TORPABA-64989 format. One record per residue (C-alpha): residue number from 1; residue in one letter; x, y negated, z negated. Coordinates in Angstrom, 1 decimal, decimal comma. Each point is the difference from the previous one (the first is absolute). Layout:
REM residues N
+-----+------+--------+--------+--------+
| pos | code |     px |     py |     pz |
+-----+------+--------+--------+--------+
| NUM |    A |      X |      Y |      Z |
...
+-----+------+--------+--------+--------+
//
This chain:
REM residues 275
+-----+------+--------+--------+--------+
| pos | code |     px |     py |     pz |
+-----+------+--------+--------+--------+
|   1 |    M |   10,0 |   -9,5 |   31,5 |
|   2 |    D |   -0,6 |   -3,5 |   -1,4 |
|   3 |    G |    3,5 |   -1,4 |   -1,4 |
|   4 |    D |   -2,1 |   -1,3 |   -3,0 |
|   5 |    A |   -1,3 |    3,6 |   -0,9 |
|   6 |    K |    0,5 |    0,9 |   -3,7 |
|   7 |    R |    1,6 |    3,1 |   -1,3 |
|   8 |    W |   -1,7 |    1,7 |   -2,8 |
|   9 |    F |    0,6 |    2,9 |   -2,5 |
|  10 |    I |   -3,4 |    1,0 |   -1,5 |
|  11 |    T |   -0,5 |    2,6 |   -2,9 |
|  12 |    G |   -3,0 |    2,0 |   -0,5 |
|  13 |    T |   -0,9 |    0,0 |    3,5 |
|  14 |    S |   -2,1 |    3,0 |    0,4 |
|  15 |    K |   -3,4 |   -2,1 |   -0,8 |
|  16 |    G |   -1,5 |   -2,8 |   -1,8 |
|  17 |    F |    1,6 |   -3,3 |    0,0 |
|  18 |    G |    3,5 |    1,3 |    1,3 |
|  19 |    R |   -1,6 |    1,4 |    3,1 |
|  20 |    I |   -2,3 |   -2,9 |    0,8 |
|  21 |    W |    3,2 |   -2,3 |   -0,3 |
|  22 |    A |    1,9 |    1,9 |    2,3 |
|  23 |    E |   -2,3 |    0,4 |    2,5 |
|  24 |    A |   -0,7 |   -3,7 |    0,0 |
|  25 |    A |    3,7 |   -0,9 |    0,4 |
|  26 |    L |    0,3 |    2,8 |    2,7 |
|  27 |    A |   -3,0 |   -1,5 |    1,7 |
|  28 |    R |    1,8 |   -3,6 |    0,4 |
|  29 |    G |    3,0 |    1,7 |    1,3 |
|  30 |    D |    2,2 |    0,1 |   -3,4 |
|  31 |    R |    1,9 |    3,2 |   -0,7 |
|  32 |    V |   -0,4 |    2,2 |   -3,0 |
|  33 |    A |    1,7 |    2,3 |   -2,3 |
|  34 |    A |   -2,9 |    1,9 |   -1,3 |
|  35 |    S |    0,6 |    2,5 |   -2,9 |
|  36 |    A |   -2,1 |    2,5 |   -1,8 |
|  37 |    R |    0,6 |    2,9 |   -2,1 |
|  38 |    D |   -1,5 |    2,3 |    2,6 |
|  39 |    A |    1,3 |   -1,4 |    3,4 |
|  40 |    S |   -2,6 |    2,0 |    1,9 |
|  41 |    T |   -2,4 |   -2,8 |   -0,8 |
|  42 |    L |    2,0 |   -2,3 |    2,0 |
|  43 |    T |   -0,2 |    2,0 |    3,4 |
|  44 |    A |   -2,9 |   -2,0 |    1,5 |
|  45 |    L |    2,1 |   -3,4 |   -0,6 |
|  46 |    G |    3,1 |    1,6 |    1,8 |
|  47 |    E |   -2,5 |    1,2 |    2,9 |
|  48 |    R |   -1,6 |   -3,2 |    0,5 |
|  49 |    D |    2,8 |   -2,5 |   -0,7 |
|  50 |    G |    3,0 |    2,0 |    1,4 |
|  51 |    D |    3,4 |   -1,9 |   -0,7 |
|  52 |    Q |   -1,6 |   -2,7 |   -2,3 |
|  53 |    V |   -0,5 |    2,7 |   -2,7 |
|  54 |    L |    2,6 |    1,9 |   -2,1 |
|  55 |    A |   -1,7 |    2,4 |   -1,9 |
|  56 |    L |    1,5 |    1,0 |   -3,3 |
|  57 |    E |   -0,6 |    2,6 |   -2,5 |
|  58 |    L |    0,8 |   -1,2 |   -3,2 |
|  59 |    D |   -0,6 |    0,3 |   -3,8 |
|  60 |    V |    0,4 |   -3,3 |   -1,5 |
|  61 |    T |    1,3 |    1,4 |   -3,4 |
|  62 |    D |    3,0 |    1,5 |    1,8 |
|  63 |    K |    2,5 |   -3,1 |   -0,1 |
|  64 |    A |    2,4 |    2,0 |    2,2 |
|  65 |    A |   -2,7 |    0,7 |    2,7 |
|  66 |    V |   -1,3 |   -3,6 |   -0,3 |
|  67 |    D |    3,8 |   -1,3 |    0,9 |
|  68 |    A |    0,0 |    2,2 |    2,6 |
|  69 |    A |   -3,2 |   -0,7 |    1,5 |
|  70 |    V |    0,6 |   -4,0 |   -0,2 |
|  71 |    A |    3,4 |    0,7 |    1,9 |
|  72 |    A |   -1,7 |    1,9 |    2,7 |
|  73 |    A |   -2,5 |   -2,9 |    0,6 |
|  74 |    E |    2,7 |   -2,7 |   -0,2 |
|  75 |    E |    1,9 |    2,1 |    2,6 |
|  76 |    R |   -2,9 |    0,6 |    2,2 |
|  77 |    F |   -1,4 |   -3,6 |    0,1 |
|  78 |    G |    3,5 |   -1,9 |   -0,7 |
|  79 |    G |   -1,5 |   -1,2 |   -3,4 |
|  80 |    L |   -3,3 |   -0,5 |   -2,0 |
|  81 |    D |   -2,1 |   -3,3 |   -0,2 |
|  82 |    V |   -2,9 |    1,2 |   -2,0 |
|  83 |    V |    0,3 |    2,5 |   -3,0 |
|  84 |    V |   -3,4 |    1,5 |   -1,2 |
|  85 |    N |    0,1 |    1,8 |   -3,3 |
|  86 |    N |   -3,7 |    1,7 |    0,2 |
|  87 |    A |    0,6 |    3,4 |   -1,2 |
|  88 |    G |   -1,8 |    0,7 |   -3,3 |
|  89 |    Y |   -2,8 |    1,5 |   -1,7 |
|  90 |    G |   -2,2 |   -0,1 |   -2,9 |
|  91 |    L |    0,2 |    1,8 |   -3,2 |
|  92 |    F |   -3,2 |    0,2 |   -2,2 |
|  93 |    G |    0,0 |    0,7 |   -3,5 |
|  94 |    A |    0,3 |   -1,6 |   -3,5 |
|  95 |    I |    3,1 |   -0,5 |   -1,2 |
|  96 |    E |    0,1 |    2,9 |   -2,4 |
|  97 |    E |   -1,4 |    2,4 |    2,6 |
|  98 |    V |    2,8 |   -0,8 |    2,7 |
|  99 |    S |    2,5 |    2,9 |   -0,1 |
| 100 |    E |    3,8 |   -0,8 |   -0,2 |
| 101 |    S |    0,5 |    1,4 |    3,6 |
| 102 |    Q |   -3,2 |   -2,1 |    1,6 |
| 103 |    A |    1,8 |   -3,1 |   -1,6 |
| 104 |    R |    3,3 |    0,5 |    1,2 |
| 105 |    E |   -1,4 |    0,6 |    3,6 |
| 106 |    Q |   -2,1 |   -2,8 |    0,2 |
| 107 |    I |    2,6 |   -2,5 |   -1,1 |
| 108 |    E |    2,6 |    1,9 |    2,3 |
| 109 |    T |   -2,4 |   -0,6 |    2,8 |
| 110 |    N |   -1,6 |   -3,5 |   -0,4 |
| 111 |    L |    2,9 |   -1,6 |   -1,8 |
| 112 |    F |    3,3 |    1,6 |    0,9 |
| 113 |    G |   -0,8 |    1,1 |    3,5 |
| 114 |    A |   -0,9 |   -3,6 |    1,0 |
| 115 |    L |    3,4 |   -0,9 |   -1,7 |
| 116 |    W |    1,9 |    2,4 |    1,9 |
| 117 |    V |   -1,0 |   -1,2 |    3,3 |
| 118 |    T |    0,3 |   -3,7 |   -1,1 |
| 119 |    K |    3,6 |    0,8 |   -1,1 |
| 120 |    A |    0,7 |    2,0 |    3,2 |
| 121 |    A |   -1,3 |   -2,6 |    2,6 |
| 122 |    L |    1,4 |   -3,2 |   -2,0 |
| 123 |    P |    3,6 |    0,0 |    0,9 |
| 124 |    R |   -0,5 |   -0,1 |    3,7 |
| 125 |    M |   -3,0 |   -2,3 |    0,2 |
| 126 |    R |    2,4 |   -2,5 |   -2,5 |
| 127 |    E |    2,8 |    0,1 |    2,6 |
| 128 |    Q |   -2,5 |   -0,8 |    2,9 |
| 129 |    G |   -1,3 |   -3,2 |   -2,1 |
| 130 |    S |   -3,6 |    1,2 |    0,5 |
| 131 |    G |   -2,8 |    2,4 |   -0,9 |
| 132 |    H |   -3,4 |    0,5 |   -2,0 |
| 133 |    F |   -0,7 |    2,7 |   -2,7 |
| 134 |    L |   -3,8 |    0,5 |   -0,5 |
| 135 |    Q |   -0,4 |    2,1 |   -3,3 |
| 136 |    V |   -3,4 |    1,3 |   -0,2 |
| 137 |    S |   -1,3 |   -0,3 |   -3,7 |
| 138 |    S |   -3,5 |   -0,3 |   -0,9 |
| 139 |    I |   -2,4 |   -2,3 |   -1,9 |
| 140 |    G |    1,2 |    2,6 |   -2,6 |
| 141 |    G |    3,2 |   -1,6 |    0,2 |
| 142 |    V |   -0,9 |   -3,1 |   -1,8 |
| 143 |    Q |   -2,9 |    1,5 |   -2,2 |
| 144 |    A |   -0,5 |    3,4 |   -1,9 |
| 145 |    F |   -3,1 |    2,1 |   -0,5 |
| 146 |    P |   -0,2 |    3,1 |   -2,7 |
| 147 |    G |    0,2 |    3,5 |    1,7 |
| 148 |    I |    2,8 |   -1,0 |    2,8 |
| 149 |    G |    2,8 |   -1,5 |   -2,3 |
| 150 |    L |    3,0 |    1,6 |    1,5 |
| 151 |    Y |   -1,2 |   -0,8 |    3,6 |
| 152 |    H |    0,0 |   -3,7 |   -1,4 |
| 153 |    A |    3,6 |    0,5 |   -1,6 |
| 154 |    S |    1,2 |    1,2 |    3,8 |
| 155 |    K |   -1,6 |   -3,3 |    1,1 |
| 156 |    W |    1,2 |   -2,5 |   -2,5 |
| 157 |    G |    3,3 |    1,2 |    0,5 |
| 158 |    L |   -0,2 |   -0,4 |    3,6 |
| 159 |    E |   -1,1 |   -3,6 |   -0,6 |
| 160 |    A |    2,8 |   -1,0 |   -2,7 |
| 161 |    F |    3,0 |    1,5 |    2,6 |
| 162 |    S |   -1,7 |   -1,7 |    2,9 |
| 163 |    Q |   -0,2 |   -3,5 |   -1,6 |
| 164 |    S |    3,7 |    0,3 |   -1,0 |
| 165 |    L |    1,0 |    1,3 |    3,6 |
| 166 |    A |   -1,9 |   -2,8 |    1,4 |
| 167 |    A |    1,9 |   -2,7 |   -1,9 |
| 168 |    E |    3,2 |    1,9 |    0,7 |
| 169 |    V |   -0,1 |    0,5 |    3,9 |
| 170 |    K |   -1,6 |   -3,4 |    0,6 |
| 171 |    P |    3,5 |   -1,6 |    0,6 |
| 172 |    F |    0,6 |    2,7 |    2,7 |
| 173 |    G |   -2,9 |   -0,8 |    1,8 |
| 174 |    L |   -2,1 |    3,3 |   -1,0 |
| 175 |    K |   -3,6 |   -0,3 |   -1,3 |
| 176 |    V |   -2,3 |    2,0 |   -2,2 |
| 177 |    T |   -3,8 |    0,3 |   -0,1 |
| 178 |    L |   -1,6 |    2,3 |   -2,5 |
| 179 |    I |   -3,2 |    1,1 |    1,8 |
| 180 |    E |   -2,9 |    0,5 |   -2,9 |
| 181 |    P |   -3,2 |    1,7 |    1,4 |
| 182 |    I |   -2,9 |    0,5 |   -1,7 |
| 183 |    G |   -2,5 |    2,8 |    0,5 |
| 184 |    Y |    0,0 |    1,2 |    3,8 |
| 185 |    S |   -1,7 |    3,0 |    1,5 |
| 186 |    T |    3,3 |    2,0 |    0,4 |
| 187 |    D |    0,8 |    3,3 |   -1,7 |
| 188 |    W |    2,1 |   -1,5 |   -2,7 |
| 189 |    A |   -2,6 |    1,5 |   -2,6 |
| 190 |    G |   -0,7 |    3,3 |    1,9 |
| 191 |    S |    2,2 |    2,8 |    1,2 |
| 192 |    S |    3,3 |   -2,3 |   -0,6 |
| 193 |    A |   -0,9 |   -0,5 |   -3,7 |
| 194 |    V |    1,3 |    2,0 |   -3,1 |
| 195 |    Q |   -2,4 |    0,8 |   -3,1 |
| 196 |    A |    1,5 |    0,7 |   -3,1 |
| 197 |    E |   -1,6 |    2,7 |   -2,2 |
| 198 |    Q |   -3,0 |   -1,7 |   -2,0 |
| 199 |    L |   -0,1 |    0,0 |   -3,8 |
| 200 |    P |   -3,7 |   -0,1 |   -1,2 |
| 201 |    A |    1,1 |   -3,2 |   -2,3 |
| 202 |    Y |    0,1 |   -2,4 |    3,1 |
| 203 |    D |   -3,0 |    1,2 |    1,3 |
| 204 |    P |   -2,0 |   -3,1 |   -1,3 |
| 205 |    M |    2,6 |   -2,1 |    1,9 |
| 206 |    R |   -0,7 |    1,8 |    3,0 |
| 207 |    E |   -3,7 |   -0,8 |   -0,2 |
| 208 |    A |    0,5 |   -3,3 |   -0,8 |
| 209 |    R |    1,8 |   -0,5 |    2,9 |
| 210 |    A |   -2,5 |    2,1 |    2,4 |
| 211 |    K |   -2,8 |   -2,1 |   -1,4 |
| 212 |    G |    2,2 |   -3,1 |    1,0 |
| 213 |    G |   -0,3 |    1,2 |    3,4 |
| 214 |    V |    2,2 |   -0,6 |    2,9 |
| 215 |    R |   -0,9 |   -3,2 |    2,4 |
| 216 |    A |   -1,8 |    0,9 |    2,7 |
| 217 |    N |    1,6 |   -2,4 |    2,5 |
| 218 |    R |    3,3 |    1,7 |    0,6 |
| 219 |    G |    2,4 |   -1,4 |    2,3 |
| 220 |    D |    0,4 |    1,3 |    3,8 |
| 221 |    P |    3,6 |    1,3 |    0,1 |
| 222 |    E |    0,2 |   -0,6 |    4,0 |
| 223 |    A |   -0,6 |   -3,9 |   -0,7 |
| 224 |    T |    3,8 |    0,3 |   -1,8 |
| 225 |    G |    1,7 |    0,7 |    3,1 |
| 226 |    A |   -0,4 |   -3,8 |    1,5 |
| 227 |    A |    0,6 |   -1,2 |   -3,7 |
| 228 |    V |    3,1 |    1,3 |   -0,2 |
| 229 |    L |    1,4 |   -0,8 |    3,5 |
| 230 |    E |   -1,1 |   -3,5 |   -1,2 |
| 231 |    L |    2,1 |    0,2 |   -3,1 |
| 232 |    V |    3,2 |    1,2 |    2,0 |
| 233 |    D |    0,0 |   -2,7 |    2,4 |
| 234 |    A |   -0,6 |   -2,8 |   -2,7 |
| 235 |    E |    2,9 |   -2,3 |   -0,4 |
| 236 |    E |   -0,4 |   -0,6 |   -3,6 |
| 237 |    P |   -2,1 |    3,4 |   -1,2 |
| 238 |    P |   -1,3 |    0,2 |   -3,8 |
| 239 |    L |    2,0 |    2,0 |   -2,6 |
| 240 |    R |   -3,8 |    1,3 |   -0,9 |
| 241 |    V |   -3,3 |    0,4 |    1,8 |
| 242 |    F |   -3,0 |    1,9 |   -0,7 |
| 243 |    F |   -1,8 |    2,1 |    2,8 |
| 244 |    G |   -3,5 |   -0,1 |   -0,4 |
| 245 |    E |   -2,7 |   -2,8 |   -0,7 |
| 246 |    W |   -0,9 |    0,5 |   -3,9 |
| 247 |    A |    3,8 |    0,4 |   -1,3 |
| 248 |    L |    0,1 |   -3,5 |   -1,2 |
| 249 |    E |   -2,9 |   -0,2 |   -1,8 |
| 250 |    T |    0,6 |    3,1 |   -1,8 |
| 251 |    I |    3,8 |   -1,2 |   -0,8 |
| 252 |    R |   -1,1 |   -3,3 |   -0,9 |
| 253 |    G |   -1,7 |    1,2 |   -3,0 |
| 254 |    E |    2,8 |    2,2 |   -1,0 |
| 255 |    Y |    2,4 |   -2,7 |   -0,1 |
| 256 |    E |   -2,1 |   -2,6 |   -2,0 |
| 257 |    S |   -0,6 |    2,7 |   -2,3 |
| 258 |    R |    3,9 |    0,4 |   -0,5 |
| 259 |    L |    0,5 |   -3,7 |   -0,4 |
| 260 |    E |   -2,7 |    0,0 |   -2,5 |
| 261 |    V |    1,6 |    2,6 |   -2,4 |
| 262 |    W |    3,2 |   -1,4 |    0,4 |
| 263 |    E |   -1,4 |   -3,5 |   -1,0 |
| 264 |    R |   -1,6 |    1,6 |   -3,0 |
| 265 |    G |    3,6 |    1,6 |   -1,1 |
| 266 |    Q |    2,1 |   -3,2 |    0,6 |
| 267 |    D |    0,3 |   -0,8 |   -3,9 |
| 268 |    L |    1,2 |    3,3 |   -0,4 |
| 269 |    S |    2,4 |   -0,2 |    3,0 |
| 270 |    R |    1,3 |   -3,2 |   -1,5 |
| 271 |    R |    0,6 |    1,7 |   -3,4 |
| 272 |    A |    1,8 |    3,1 |    1,7 |
| 273 |    H |    2,4 |   -2,6 |    1,5 |
| 274 |    G |    1,4 |   -1,0 |   -3,5 |
| 275 |    G |    2,2 |   -2,8 |   -0,6 |
+-----+------+--------+--------+--------+
//
């Protein structure tokens, strides 16, 4: 095996981005600890790629299980070079509609799950003086729409702690990249998603969103495999990167709007300062 082969730990590897990225890494000779809630979904990886793969059954909301899985991967491969926090799902519902258990489960998986994996892998990566965290966020990590507020909350939290993390670990030679995909032809809004009980009061909101439509030009998930390899091979990878061609035009309008609102309130801001 190539001495430059990277050692990966990827969560949410049963399908979608996680599976595509695991296969891309394995195809070039890297080694991958692939985790999923149902380890049987990883059987094909092990059969095809043998000792290059460590298949792990893992619920990222279980911190003790996360610690054990990361330790097993480090022992098997002698350390880790790339940690991909990909496990997550979408929770659909207005803020009033989302139940307590749904809200807690969304944050536990999308935010705390990524936090536990990051914390588990960080000490050894810090000691070895190299490593790269890939945090799978979303365009919904830098913008928010009605009807999916708790999902946005989980991704905005991921964005925040990852930006702080990047500054904290840079002196140790570690890198952090937030990947922010737009709409892709994955199962994110399908069987993996959770729908809150709908209240009639919010039907007009849902109707308005439906009329707004979904962009027909959805991204091809398979194209992201080569992009992720390019990211982990980069000498100076970005803190944030969009995956998808129309993301920048969408977010540019969002940030221009924010600046306009803040500028209109500048007089009030100054008065609030006092003195």
